[in-house]
C-alpha positions as CSV (number, residue, x, y, z in Angstrom):
1,M,0.0,0.0,0.0
2,S,1.5,3.3,-1.0
3,Y,0.4,7.0,-1.3
4,L,1.7,10.4,-2.3
5,Y,1.7,12.6,0.8
6,Y,0.7,16.3,0.6
7,P,1.8,17.9,3.9
8,G,0.1,21.3,3.7
9,C,1.3,24.3,5.6
10,S,0.6,23.3,9.2
11,L,2.2,19.9,9.2
12,E,5.7,21.2,9.1
13,G,4.9,23.9,11.7
14,T,2.4,23.8,14.5
15,G,1.3,20.3,13.4
16,R,4.7,18.7,13.4
17,D,3.8,16.1,16.0
18,C,0.9,15.0,13.8
19,Q,3.3,14.5,10.9
20,E,5.9,12.7,13.1
21,S,3.3,10.3,14.5
22,F,1.9,9.8,10.9
23,F,5.3,8.7,9.6
24,A,5.8,6.4,12.6
25,V,2.5,4.7,12.3
26,C,2.8,4.3,8.5
27,S,6.2,2.7,9.0
28,A,4.8,0.3,11.6
29,L,1.9,-0.6,9.2
30,N,4.2,-1.0,6.2
31,I,2.4,1.9,4.4
32,D,4.8,3.5,1.9
33,I,4.6,7.3,1.9
34,E,6.2,9.4,-0.8
35,E,6.1,13.1,-0.1
36,L,4.9,15.3,-3.0
37,D,8.0,17.1,-4.2
38,E,6.3,20.3,-5.3
39,W,3.5,21.4,-3.1
40,Q,2.1,24.8,-2.0
41,C,-0.6,26.0,0.3
42,C,-4.1,24.7,-0.7
43,G,-5.7,28.1,0.2
44,S,-7.4,26.6,3.2
45,S,-10.7,28.4,4.0
46,V,-9.3,31.8,3.1
47,A,-8.7,31.7,-0.7
48,K,-12.3,30.9,-1.7
49,S,-13.6,33.8,0.4
50,F,-11.9,36.4,-1.8
51,D,-10.6,34.8,-5.0
52,K,-12.5,31.9,-6.6
53,E,-9.9,31.5,-9.4
54,L,-7.1,31.2,-6.8
55,A,-9.1,28.7,-4.8
56,E,-9.4,26.5,-7.8
57,A,-5.8,27.0,-9.0
58,L,-4.1,26.0,-5.8
59,P,-5.5,22.4,-5.6
60,S,-5.3,22.1,-9.4
61,K,-1.6,22.6,-9.2
62,T,-1.4,19.8,-6.6
63,L,-3.3,17.4,-8.8
64,I,-1.0,18.3,-11.8
65,N,2.2,17.8,-9.7
66,A,0.9,14.6,-8.3
67,N,0.2,13.2,-11.7
68,K,3.7,14.2,-12.9
69,Q,5.4,12.6,-9.9
70,N,3.4,9.4,-9.6
71,P,0.3,9.1,-11.9
72,D,-0.8,5.8,-10.4
73,S,-0.8,7.0,-6.7
74,D,-3.6,8.4,-4.7
75,L,-3.1,11.4,-2.4
76,V,-3.2,11.2,1.4
77,M,-3.5,14.3,3.6
78,L,-3.6,14.9,7.3
79,C,-5.3,18.3,7.4
80,P,-9.1,18.1,6.8
81,A,-9.1,21.6,5.3
82,C,-6.5,20.5,2.8
83,S,-8.3,17.4,1.8
84,L,-11.6,19.2,1.6
85,N,-10.2,21.8,-0.8
86,H,-8.8,19.1,-3.1
87,Q,-11.8,16.9,-2.9
88,L,-14.1,19.8,-3.7
89,R,-12.0,20.7,-6.7
90,I,-12.5,17.2,-8.1
91,L,-16.2,17.0,-7.1
92,E,-17.1,20.4,-8.6
93,A,-15.6,19.5,-12.0
94,R,-18.2,18.5,-14.6
95,D,-16.8,15.0,-14.8
96,E,-13.5,13.2,-14.5
97,A,-12.8,13.3,-18.2
98,S,-13.3,17.1,-18.4
99,L,-11.0,17.6,-15.4
100,K,-8.3,15.5,-16.9
101,N,-8.6,17.5,-20.1
102,E,-8.6,20.8,-18.3
103,L,-5.5,20.0,-16.2
104,S,-3.7,17.9,-18.9
105,I,-3.3,14.9,-16.6
106,S,-3.7,11.2,-17.3
107,R,-5.5,10.3,-14.1
108,V,-7.4,12.1,-11.3
109,P,-6.0,10.8,-8.0
110,E,-8.4,10.0,-5.1
111,V,-7.8,12.4,-2.2
112,K,-8.0,10.8,1.2
113,Q,-7.7,11.9,4.8
114,F,-5.4,9.5,6.7
115,I,-8.1,8.4,9.1
116,E,-10.0,7.2,6.0
117,V,-6.9,5.2,5.0
118,L,-6.8,3.7,8.4
119,A,-10.5,2.9,8.5
120,F,-11.2,1.8,5.0
121,D,-7.9,0.9,3.2
122,T,-6.2,-0.9,6.0
123,N,-7.6,-4.1,7.4
124,A,-8.5,-3.8,11.1
125,E,-6.9,-7.2,11.8
126,D,-3.6,-6.0,10.2
127,V,-3.7,-2.9,12.5
128,K,-4.5,-5.1,15.6
129,E,-1.5,-7.3,14.8
130,K,0.8,-4.3,15.3
131,L,-0.7,-3.4,18.7
132,T,1.4,-4.6,21.6
133,I,0.0,-2.6,24.5
134,S,-3.7,-2.6,25.5
135,L,-5.0,0.8,26.5
136,R,-7.9,-0.8,28.4
137,G,-9.2,1.5,31.2
138,I,-8.3,4.6,29.2
139,R,-11.3,6.9,28.6
140,A,-10.7,8.6,25.2
141,L,-13.0,11.3,24.0
142,P,-13.2,11.5,20.2
143,Y,-13.5,15.0,18.7
144,Y,-13.9,15.4,14.9
145,G,-14.4,19.1,14.6
146,C,-16.4,20.7,11.9
147,L,-14.5,19.6,8.7
148,I,-13.6,15.9,9.0
149,A,-17.2,14.6,8.3
150,R,-18.4,17.6,6.3
151,P,-19.8,18.6,3.8
152,R,-22.7,16.2,3.5
153,K,-22.2,15.9,-0.3
154,L,-18.8,14.3,0.3
155,H,-19.5,12.1,3.3
156,G,-23.3,11.4,3.3
157,T,-25.9,12.1,6.0
158,E,-24.9,9.3,8.4
159,S,-21.2,10.1,8.6
160,H,-22.0,13.9,8.5
161,E,-24.2,13.7,11.6
162,R,-22.8,10.7,13.5
163,P,-19.3,9.8,12.3
164,T,-17.7,6.8,14.1
165,V,-14.3,6.4,12.5
166,L,-12.4,7.8,15.5
167,E,-14.4,5.6,17.9
168,D,-13.7,2.5,15.8
169,L,-9.9,3.3,15.8
170,I,-9.9,4.0,19.5
171,R,-11.6,0.7,20.3
172,L,-8.8,-1.1,18.4
173,T,-6.3,0.1,21.0
174,G,-8.4,-1.3,23.9
175,A,-9.4,2.2,25.1
176,D,-13.0,3.2,25.7
177,P,-14.4,5.9,23.4
178,I,-16.7,8.3,25.2
179,D,-20.0,9.2,23.6
180,F,-19.6,13.0,23.1
181,T,-22.6,15.0,21.8
182,Y,-20.4,17.9,20.7
183,K,-17.9,15.8,18.7
184,T,-18.6,17.6,15.4
185,D,-19.1,21.1,16.7
186,C,-16.6,23.8,15.6
187,C,-13.7,24.4,18.1
188,G,-13.4,28.0,16.9
189,G,-9.9,27.4,15.5
190,T,-10.5,29.3,12.3
191,L,-11.3,32.5,14.3
192,I,-8.2,32.4,16.5
193,L,-6.5,35.2,14.5
194,S,-9.4,37.4,13.5
195,R,-11.8,37.0,16.5
196,E,-9.7,35.6,19.3
197,K,-12.1,36.2,22.1
198,I,-14.9,34.4,20.3
199,A,-12.6,31.5,19.4
200,L,-11.5,31.1,23.0
201,R,-15.1,31.1,24.3
202,M,-16.1,28.6,21.7
203,C,-13.2,26.4,22.6
204,G,-13.9,27.0,26.3
205,E,-17.5,25.7,26.1
206,L,-16.3,22.7,24.2
207,L,-13.6,21.9,26.7
208,K,-16.0,22.3,29.7
209,E,-18.4,19.8,28.1
210,A,-15.4,17.5,27.5
211,K,-14.3,17.8,31.1
212,A,-17.7,16.8,32.3
213,A,-17.3,13.5,30.5
214,K,-14.2,12.8,32.6
215,P,-11.9,11.6,29.8
216,D,-8.2,10.7,30.2
217,C,-7.6,12.4,26.9
218,I,-9.2,14.0,23.9
219,V,-8.4,12.4,20.5
220,V,-8.4,14.4,17.3
221,S,-7.3,14.2,13.7
222,C,-7.3,17.9,12.7
223,P,-4.1,19.9,13.3
224,L,-6.1,23.2,13.7
225,C,-8.4,21.6,16.3
226,H,-5.3,20.2,18.1
227,L,-3.7,23.7,18.1
228,I,-6.5,25.4,19.9
229,L,-7.5,22.5,22.2
230,D,-3.9,21.8,23.3
231,A,-1.6,24.7,22.7
232,K,-4.2,27.3,23.6
233,Q,-5.7,25.3,26.5
234,K,-4.0,27.5,29.2
235,V,-5.3,30.7,27.5
236,V,-8.8,29.2,27.3
237,E,-8.6,28.3,31.0
238,K,-7.9,32.0,31.8
239,E,-10.8,33.1,29.6
240,I,-13.4,30.8,31.1
241,G,-12.0,30.9,34.7
242,E,-11.8,27.1,34.9
243,K,-9.1,24.5,35.0
244,I,-9.3,21.9,32.2
245,G,-6.0,20.0,32.1
246,I,-7.0,17.4,29.5
247,P,-4.2,16.1,27.2
248,V,-5.1,16.2,23.5
249,L,-3.6,13.5,21.3
250,Y,-3.7,12.8,17.6
251,I,-5.3,9.5,16.7
252,T,-1.9,8.5,15.3
253,Q,-0.3,9.2,18.6
254,L,-2.8,7.1,20.4
255,L,-2.3,4.2,17.9
256,G,1.5,4.7,18.2
257,I,1.4,4.3,22.0
258,A,-0.6,1.1,21.6
259,M,2.0,-0.1,19.1
260,G,4.7,0.5,21.7
261,L,6.4,3.1,19.5
262,N,8.9,5.6,21.0
263,D,7.3,8.7,22.5
264,K,9.8,11.0,20.7
265,D,9.0,9.4,17.3
266,L,5.3,10.1,18.0
267,G,6.0,13.8,18.9
268,I,4.6,13.3,22.5
269,Q,7.2,15.8,23.8
270,R,5.6,18.5,21.7
271,L,2.3,18.4,23.5
272,V,1.6,21.6,25.4
273,T,-0.9,20.2,27.9
274,P,1.1,17.6,29.9
275,P,0.1,14.0,29.2
276,K,2.1,12.7,32.2
277,G,-1.1,11.5,34.0
278,L,-2.3,9.7,30.9
279,L,1.0,8.0,30.3
280,N,1.4,6.9,33.9
281,K,-2.1,5.4,33.8
282,I,-1.3,3.6,30.6
283,N,2.0,2.3,32.1
284,K,0.2,1.2,35.2
285,N,-2.7,-0.6,33.5
286,S,-0.9,-1.8,30.3
287,V,-0.8,-5.4,29.4
288,R,1.6,-6.6,26.7
289,N,0.3,-8.4,23.6
290,P,-3.3,-8.5,24.8
291,I,-5.3,-7.4,21.8
């Protein structure tokens, strides 16, 4: 199994631990990853708000470069904003033939989020074979954010309203996924630069609801969600006047821990909200080769 990997802007900056754990888990699962040589910002949610042509041109260039580098490979992305922009560029074309003609490419690659690769391209039994530590007793709260399962035209009504991909992956580790009503609500991350107070309040309400569920950790896939929930958690605590103190892990980090991978390879040391309590509980409760 192999993919072309489009990093996007955040994965080599604030989301570096997401990328590190992604590479570590892919290596453990024998998934071959080839980074796209020539890539640029996808435009995120900003480009389409002021320049429609630019919003189309940026993902178009990615598709062209991917076809040039490896025409038989599909694209995998970690950032849901990146995958959404590229998926919409493909979806909004009249048909595949017209898009191939417009971009002068031989094939339109399928664009996938990595959690989709884990859930649908990888056999669950193959993943379980690589798990060496049970996370039984760990209460993990899955949080999707507003982009992973949206829009409906890409993911369908069921996954749009009630996605279960993260819960399924959490269960593989032996951990207990918490039923969280607000799992697809927006964290406020896109407002952190333009409307910081609003973003912090949105995140604060989310974290208060999460705290009430008494999780050992929050599990995410989106780098922007991780940024505001983890790196900004102290700031949010001051804004809402309440201690939260919940570590926020990427699903790749949780899987990597269950695989017995090195903490540094998973970027655990980059977490801002200390995961010491979580790791101590895992070490105390862990059972080798139990799954």
